N, C-alpha and C positions, 0 to 999 in steps of 0.2 A: 673230316669234312671236304669233301668232293669238289672240284676246281673244273673249271671249263678251260680247255687248250684250244685255242680255234686254228685256223691254216700255218702251218710251217712248212719250210724248204730248208731239207740238210744237206747239203751238198757232201761233205764228207766227213768222219768220225774218225781222230789219229790219236788212239790209245787213250780213249776218256768215257765218261758214260755218260748217256744222256737220259736226265729223266724228267718223266711228265706228273703231274700233279702235286699230291700231297708229299713231302719225305719228312721224317722223325727228325734225324740225323745227317747234315752233308758236310763234311769236313776234306778237304784238298789231301790227297795221298802223293800227288807231287809238285812240285815249283819250276817256273823256268821264267826266263826272261828275254825279249824277243825288240831289237832295235831296227827301226824303218825309220825312214825317210816319208815327207810328208806324200799323203795319196796312195801310200803303196801296200798297206794293209785294208783295203775299201773291196768292199765285196757288195755283190746283187748282180741284178741282171744285164743293166744297162749304164755302164760308170763310166762320166766323162769327167775326170780331172785335168785343170788347167795349174800348173806349179811352176813357177819362178824356181828362183833360188833357193836351191832348200840344203839342209844343214844337220847330218844328226851327230849328235856329242855319244858315243858307246863307253866312254867311261864313267864309272861308277864307285864312289870311294867307300861304299857301304860296303860291308864286308857281308851281312843277310838280310835280305830286302825281306823275305816271307818266310817263316820258319812253317815248318809239317813236322815237327817231331810232339811224337805223343798221338797223331792221327791215326784212329785205326784202322 
């Protein structure tokens, strides 16, 4: 089934695949975890962030968050 894709803007793609339109099978080939404070990962052309005191807890008691075993 065809799909309509509107205007897009891609600044960079690091080690990934960009898909447009329909896809039969999508599965993650790798997984990672990122810790950042408030307003640190905002993207766009004109960003204004007003943050007071910000604290990020990078410690995670889980052994595994997202498994990708068995993905072809």
